[in-house]
C-alpha positions in Angstrom: 0.0 0.0 0.0 2.8 2.4 0.8 4.4 1.8 -2.5 1.2 3.0 -4.1 1.2 6.2 -2.1 -1.5 5.1 0.4 -1.4 5.6 4.1 -3.1 3.2 6.4 -4.9 5.0 9.3 -6.2 3.2 12.4 -9.3 4.7 14.0 -9.7 4.6 17.8 -12.0 1.8 19.0 -15.6 2.5 19.6 -15.5 5.8 17.7 -18.4 5.6 15.1 -18.4 9.3 14.9 -15.0 9.1 13.1 -16.2 6.4 10.6 -18.0 7.7 7.6 -20.0 4.6 6.8 -21.4 4.7 10.4 -22.4 8.3 9.8 -24.2 7.3 6.6 -26.1 4.5 8.3 -27.1 6.8 11.1 -28.6 9.2 8.5 -30.4 6.4 6.7 -31.9 5.1 10.0 -33.0 8.6 11.0 -34.8 9.1 7.7 -36.5 5.7 7.9 -37.6 6.2 11.5 -39.0 9.7 10.8 -41.1 8.6 7.9 -44.6 7.3 8.3 -45.9 4.3 6.6 -46.7 0.6 6.8 -44.3 -2.3 7.0 -45.0 -2.9 3.3 -43.5 0.4 2.4 -40.3 -0.1 4.4 -38.2 -1.1 1.4 -39.4 2.1 -0.5 -38.4 4.2 2.5 -35.0 2.6 2.8 -34.3 3.1 -0.9 -35.3 6.7 -0.7 -33.1 7.3 2.4 -30.1 5.8 0.7 -30.7 7.9 -2.4 -30.8 11.1 -0.2 -27.5 10.2 1.5 -25.6 9.2 -1.6 
């Protein structure tokens, strides 16, 4: 990795606030929780939340 110019960084344990994917999942979960709907529309809500984050 170093030969390719990449630097490996280690994050502190139990620090989801420093991990971008954890922040994205948090945003998706918040959008799904705030939305109203039935269980049948859950997939639609998840898909929409992912589109809003990405």
